C-alpha positions as CSV (number, residue, x, y, z in Angstrom):
1,X,10.7,-1.9,15.4
2,X,10.8,-2.0,11.6
3,X,7.8,-0.4,9.9
4,X,5.3,-2.7,8.1
5,X,5.2,-1.8,4.4
6,X,2.2,-2.1,2.0
7,X,1.8,-5.6,0.5
8,X,2.7,-4.8,-3.1
9,X,1.7,-7.6,-5.5
10,X,-0.5,-9.4,-2.9
11,X,-4.0,-8.1,-3.8
12,X,-6.5,-9.5,-4.3
13,X,-5.7,-12.3,-1.8
14,X,-5.3,-15.8,-3.1
15,X,-4.8,-17.5,0.2
16,X,-8.1,-17.1,2.0
17,X,-9.0,-20.0,4.2
18,X,-12.6,-20.5,3.2
19,X,-13.0,-23.4,5.7
20,X,-12.5,-20.9,8.5
21,X,-14.8,-18.3,6.9
22,X,-17.8,-20.5,6.0
23,X,-19.1,-20.8,9.6
24,X,-19.2,-17.0,9.8
25,X,-20.5,-16.1,6.4
26,X,-24.0,-17.6,7.0
27,X,-24.7,-15.8,10.3
28,X,-23.3,-12.5,8.9
29,X,-25.7,-12.7,5.9
30,X,-28.6,-13.6,8.2
31,X,-27.9,-10.7,10.5
32,X,-27.6,-8.2,7.6
33,X,-30.8,-9.6,6.1
34,X,-32.6,-9.2,9.4
35,X,-31.5,-5.6,9.6
36,X,-32.6,-5.0,6.0
37,X,-36.0,-6.4,6.8
38,X,-36.3,-3.8,9.6
39,X,-35.2,-1.0,7.3
40,X,-37.8,-1.9,4.7
41,X,-40.6,-1.8,7.4
42,X,-39.5,1.6,8.7
43,X,-41.8,4.5,7.9
44,X,-40.1,7.8,7.0
45,X,-36.8,6.0,7.1
46,X,-34.7,9.0,6.0
47,X,-36.1,11.0,8.9
48,X,-36.1,8.3,11.6
49,X,-32.6,7.2,10.8
50,X,-31.1,10.6,10.9
51,X,-29.9,10.4,14.5
52,X,-28.2,7.0,13.8
53,X,-26.4,8.5,10.8
54,X,-25.1,11.3,13.0
55,X,-24.1,8.7,15.7
56,X,-22.1,6.8,13.0
57,X,-20.4,10.0,12.1
58,X,-19.5,10.5,15.8
59,X,-18.1,7.1,16.3
60,X,-16.2,6.8,13.0
61,X,-14.5,10.1,13.7
62,X,-13.8,9.1,17.3
63,X,-11.7,6.2,16.0
64,X,-9.5,8.9,14.5
65,X,-9.3,10.8,17.8
66,X,-12.2,13.2,18.0
67,X,-14.1,13.4,21.3
68,X,-17.5,14.7,20.3
69,X,-20.6,12.9,21.6
70,X,-23.9,12.8,19.6
71,X,-25.5,15.2,22.0
72,X,-22.6,17.7,21.8
73,X,-22.7,17.4,18.0
74,X,-26.4,18.1,17.8
75,X,-26.1,21.1,20.2
76,X,-23.3,22.5,18.1
77,X,-25.5,22.1,15.0
78,X,-28.6,23.6,16.7
79,X,-26.6,26.7,17.8
80,X,-26.0,27.3,14.1
81,X,-22.5,28.6,13.8
82,X,-21.2,25.6,11.9
83,X,-18.0,27.4,10.8
84,X,-16.8,28.1,14.3
85,X,-13.6,26.1,15.1
86,X,-12.5,28.4,17.9
87,X,-12.1,25.5,20.4
88,X,-10.9,22.0,19.9
89,X,-14.3,20.8,20.8
90,X,-16.0,22.8,18.1
91,X,-13.3,21.7,15.6
92,X,-14.1,18.1,16.5
93,X,-17.8,18.7,15.9
94,X,-17.2,20.4,12.6
95,X,-15.2,17.4,11.5
96,X,-18.0,15.0,12.5
97,X,-20.6,17.0,10.6
98,X,-18.4,16.8,7.5
99,X,-18.4,13.0,7.8
100,X,-22.2,13.0,7.8
101,X,-22.3,15.4,4.9
102,X,-19.9,13.2,3.0
103,X,-22.2,10.2,3.4
104,X,-25.2,12.1,2.2
105,X,-23.1,13.5,-0.7
106,X,-22.0,9.9,-1.6
107,X,-25.6,8.7,-1.6
108,X,-26.5,11.5,-4.1
109,X,-23.5,10.8,-6.3
110,X,-24.5,7.1,-6.4
111,X,-27.6,8.1,-8.2
112,X,-25.4,9.3,-11.1
113,X,-22.3,7.1,-11.1
114,X,-21.3,3.7,-9.7
115,X,-19.1,3.1,-6.7
116,X,-15.7,4.1,-8.2
117,X,-12.5,6.1,-7.8
118,X,-14.4,9.2,-9.0
119,X,-17.0,8.8,-6.3
120,X,-14.4,8.2,-3.7
121,X,-12.5,11.3,-4.6
122,X,-15.6,13.5,-4.7
123,X,-16.8,12.1,-1.4
124,X,-13.3,12.7,0.2
125,X,-13.4,16.3,-1.0
126,X,-16.7,16.8,1.0
127,X,-15.2,15.0,4.0
128,X,-12.2,17.2,4.2
129,X,-13.8,20.5,3.2
130,X,-12.9,23.3,5.6
131,X,-11.7,21.1,8.5
132,X,-8.3,20.0,9.8
133,X,-6.6,18.4,6.8
134,X,-8.4,20.7,4.3
135,X,-4.9,21.8,3.2
136,X,-3.9,18.3,2.4
137,X,-5.4,18.1,-1.2
138,X,-9.0,17.0,-0.5
139,X,-10.2,14.6,-3.3
140,X,-6.7,14.2,-4.7
141,X,-4.4,11.2,-4.3
142,X,-1.0,11.5,-2.7
143,X,1.6,12.7,-5.2
144,X,4.9,13.1,-3.3
145,X,6.9,10.2,-1.9
146,X,7.5,9.7,1.8
147,X,4.7,12.1,2.8
148,X,2.3,9.6,4.5
149,X,2.9,7.0,7.3
150,X,1.0,5.8,10.3
151,X,2.4,5.8,13.8
152,X,2.2,7.6,17.2
153,X,2.3,11.4,17.3
154,X,5.8,12.6,16.6
155,X,6.8,9.4,14.8
156,X,9.0,9.6,11.6
157,X,8.9,7.4,8.6
158,X,11.7,5.4,10.2
159,X,9.8,4.8,13.5
160,X,6.3,4.5,12.0
161,X,4.1,1.4,12.5
162,X,3.0,1.3,8.9
163,X,4.0,2.8,5.5
164,X,1.2,2.8,3.0
165,X,1.3,2.1,-0.8
166,X,4.2,3.9,-2.5
167,X,3.2,6.9,-4.6
168,X,4.5,5.3,-7.8
169,X,2.1,2.3,-7.3
170,X,-0.9,4.2,-6.0
171,X,-2.7,4.7,-9.3
172,X,-2.5,1.1,-10.3
173,X,-3.4,0.0,-6.8
174,X,-6.6,2.1,-6.8
175,X,-7.4,0.8,-10.3
176,X,-7.1,-2.7,-9.1
177,X,-9.3,-1.8,-6.1
178,X,-12.0,-0.3,-8.4
179,X,-11.9,-3.4,-10.6
180,X,-12.3,-5.6,-7.5
181,X,-15.4,-3.7,-6.4
182,X,-17.2,-4.7,-9.5
183,X,-15.7,-8.2,-10.0
184,X,-17.5,-11.4,-9.2
185,X,-16.6,-12.9,-5.8
186,X,-17.6,-16.1,-4.0
187,X,-19.2,-14.0,-1.2
188,X,-20.0,-10.3,-1.1
189,X,-19.4,-9.8,2.6
190,X,-16.0,-11.4,2.3
191,X,-15.5,-9.1,-0.7
192,X,-16.4,-6.1,1.4
193,X,-14.0,-7.2,4.1
194,X,-11.2,-7.4,1.6
195,X,-12.2,-4.1,0.0
196,X,-12.1,-2.2,3.3
197,X,-8.7,-3.6,4.3
198,X,-7.2,-2.9,0.9
199,X,-8.4,0.7,0.9
200,X,-7.0,1.3,4.3
201,X,-3.7,-0.4,3.3
202,X,-3.3,1.8,0.2
203,X,-4.2,5.0,2.2
204,X,-4.5,7.0,-1.0
205,X,-5.1,10.4,0.5
206,X,-2.9,12.5,2.8
207,X,-5.6,12.6,5.5
208,X,-9.1,11.2,6.1
209,X,-8.4,7.6,4.9
210,X,-9.9,5.9,7.9
211,X,-13.2,7.7,7.7
212,X,-13.4,7.3,3.9
213,X,-12.7,3.6,4.2
214,X,-15.6,3.2,6.7
215,X,-17.9,5.2,4.5
216,X,-17.3,2.6,1.8
217,X,-19.0,-0.1,3.9
218,X,-22.6,1.1,3.6
219,X,-22.0,2.3,0.1
220,X,-20.8,-1.1,-1.0
221,X,-23.7,-2.8,0.7
222,X,-26.1,-0.6,-1.1
223,X,-24.4,-1.0,-4.4
224,X,-24.5,-4.8,-4.1
225,X,-28.2,-4.7,-3.1
226,X,-27.4,-6.2,0.3
227,X,-29.3,-3.2,1.7
228,X,-31.9,-1.0,0.1
229,X,-30.1,2.1,1.3
230,X,-26.6,2.9,2.6
231,X,-27.8,2.9,6.2
232,X,-25.4,0.5,7.9
233,X,-23.6,1.8,10.9
234,X,-20.5,-0.3,11.7
235,X,-18.3,2.2,13.6
236,X,-19.8,1.3,17.0
237,X,-18.3,-2.1,16.8
238,X,-15.0,-1.0,15.3
239,X,-14.6,1.8,17.9
240,X,-15.2,-0.5,20.8
241,X,-12.6,-3.0,19.3
242,X,-10.2,-0.3,18.1
243,X,-7.0,-2.1,19.0
244,X,-8.0,-5.4,17.4
245,X,-9.3,-3.5,14.4
246,X,-5.9,-1.8,13.8
247,X,-3.9,-4.9,14.6
248,X,-6.0,-7.1,12.1
249,X,-5.5,-4.4,9.4
250,X,-1.8,-4.3,10.1
251,X,-1.5,-8.1,10.0
252,X,-2.8,-8.1,6.4
253,X,0.4,-6.4,5.1
254,X,2.8,-7.7,7.8
255,X,1.7,-11.4,7.8
256,X,-0.4,-11.8,4.7
257,X,-3.2,-12.7,7.1
258,X,-6.2,-11.8,5.0
259,X,-8.2,-14.7,6.6
260,X,-7.8,-13.4,10.2
261,X,-8.9,-9.9,9.0
262,X,-12.0,-11.4,7.3
263,X,-12.9,-13.4,10.4
264,X,-12.8,-10.2,12.5
265,X,-14.8,-8.2,9.9
266,X,-17.5,-10.9,9.5
267,X,-18.0,-11.0,13.3
268,X,-18.1,-7.2,13.3
269,X,-20.8,-7.2,10.6
270,X,-22.8,-9.8,12.4
271,X,-22.7,-8.2,15.8
272,X,-23.3,-4.7,14.4
273,X,-26.2,-5.8,12.3
274,X,-27.8,-7.3,15.4
275,X,-27.2,-4.2,17.4
276,X,-28.5,-2.0,14.7
277,X,-31.6,-4.1,14.4
278,X,-32.2,-3.8,18.2
279,X,-31.9,0.0,18.0
280,X,-34.4,0.1,15.1
281,X,-36.8,-2.0,17.2
282,X,-36.5,0.4,20.1
283,X,-36.9,3.3,17.7
284,X,-40.1,1.9,16.2
285,X,-41.5,1.2,19.7
286,X,-40.9,4.8,20.7
287,X,-42.3,6.2,17.4
288,X,-45.5,4.1,17.4
289,X,-46.1,4.7,21.1
290,X,-45.9,8.5,20.6
291,X,-48.1,8.3,17.5
292,X,-50.7,6.5,19.6
293,X,-50.3,9.0,22.4
294,X,-50.7,11.9,19.9
295,X,-54.1,10.5,18.7
296,X,-55.4,10.3,22.2
297,X,-53.9,13.4,23.9
298,X,-52.7,15.7,21.2
299,X,-55.4,15.5,18.6
300,X,-54.2,17.9,15.9
301,X,-53.9,17.8,12.1
302,X,-50.2,18.6,12.7
303,X,-49.2,16.4,15.7
304,X,-47.9,13.6,13.4
305,X,-45.9,16.1,11.4
306,X,-44.5,17.6,14.6
307,X,-43.4,14.1,15.8
308,X,-41.7,13.4,12.5
309,X,-39.8,16.7,12.7
310,X,-38.4,16.1,16.2
311,X,-37.5,12.5,15.4
312,X,-35.3,13.8,12.5
313,X,-33.8,16.6,14.7
314,X,-33.7,15.5,18.3
315,X,-31.9,18.7,19.5
316,X,-33.1,21.9,18.1
317,X,-33.8,25.6,18.6
318,X,-37.5,26.2,19.4
319,X,-37.6,29.0,16.8
320,X,-36.4,26.6,14.1
321,X,-39.2,24.2,14.8
322,X,-41.8,27.1,14.7
323,X,-40.3,28.4,11.4
324,X,-39.6,25.2,9.5
325,X,-41.9,22.4,10.6
326,X,-44.6,23.5,8.2
327,X,-47.1,24.0,11.1
328,X,-49.0,27.3,11.8
329,X,-47.0,29.2,14.4
330,X,-49.6,29.1,17.2
331,X,-50.2,25.4,16.7
332,X,-46.4,24.7,16.7
333,X,-45.9,26.6,19.9
334,X,-48.9,24.8,21.6
335,X,-47.6,21.4,20.5
336,X,-44.1,22.2,21.9
337,X,-45.6,23.2,25.2
338,X,-47.5,20.0,25.3
339,X,-44.5,17.9,24.4
340,X,-42.5,19.6,27.2
341,X,-45.3,19.2,29.7
342,X,-45.5,15.4,28.9
343,X,-41.7,15.0,29.2
344,X,-41.2,14.2,25.5
345,X,-39.0,17.3,25.2
346,X,-36.6,18.7,27.7
347,X,-35.2,22.3,27.8
348,X,-31.4,22.2,27.4
349,X,-31.0,26.0,27.3
350,X,-33.5,28.6,28.2
351,X,-34.3,31.3,25.7
352,X,-33.9,35.0,26.4
353,X,-34.0,38.2,24.4
354,X,-33.2,37.3,20.9
355,X,-31.9,33.8,21.9
356,X,-34.2,30.9,21.3
357,X,-34.5,28.0,23.7
358,X,-32.8,24.8,22.8
359,X,-34.9,21.6,23.3
360,X,-33.9,17.9,23.3
361,X,-35.7,14.6,22.8
362,X,-34.2,12.5,25.5
363,X,-35.7,9.1,24.8
364,X,-34.5,9.2,21.2
365,X,-31.0,10.4,22.1
366,X,-30.7,7.6,24.7
367,X,-31.5,5.0,21.9
368,X,-29.2,6.6,19.4
369,X,-26.2,6.9,21.8
370,X,-26.8,3.4,23.2
371,X,-26.7,4.7,26.8
372,X,-28.7,6.9,29.1
373,X,-27.8,10.5,28.3
374,X,-30.7,12.2,30.1
């Protein structure tokens, strides 16, 4: 099979079939707007969305081959040795944590500069820091020809499925991409679809391009004021439709089928926005129910603070809660015992000696993972 080559000279697309896209654009915007409405009504959004951000990191990285689950990731984080890559499982977890760190870093960078090549390079540097691929020039575009292709393990440039943008065209291609981000477009969600496909087609870095391209989705939505914060989690849909995702991306360069890609992406946005909204509704129901329960059965000046803390960190070492929740030690321990007694928290690992117990918040983890974990 002859490799597909980057579509030099065919960006931005001029052949979009808007008649095919119009029936999908309205529902996509409605679904995104519904999700944004839920976000705006969410108390302590940064805290409550933390498990969903971690789950997005898990699923985006899984598309690239990691096998970490959200629960495994949070246990790894709770255990505290974040530099430990002594097993493939721990190396996977470290990679996923980097994805989450890169998203948080990009949000901070957006406070200072717009969505741009500079932001992309700085975010990529965080994404690849200290993990597999850290020796592949994090934050730096490819410089040597014939050093990047996409195909099965062991494939060569001759047997690859896809060969990205040539090095000699890369700077101008990324410049065109940056211009496109800030250009006027008939529809911003179609613009986002084209942006994501073009970034993946260029493949500007030696590694981490897929994850970086998916990070652009919430960053663009926030920049364009489609969302009030970069809190859109699309990787669940993309991971569950992985083969079609890759095939539609490949067809852009192979067949000039930008319309087919945009159809796929608009459906992905619509379905994912609805799924995200459902998760937020379940989260709010759980949060409000426990707040009401705390008023009746855990009357304490600190019970609300304790609940907020465990919503933000649904797997944790008991000693970390006692030391950092901002609650007097005796009260913190009493609240934890009450939460365990009522089944809100579950002991994952018993403490002993100098080792603290590890606790989990099963109901929240079940919502975040979208399946019954406990």
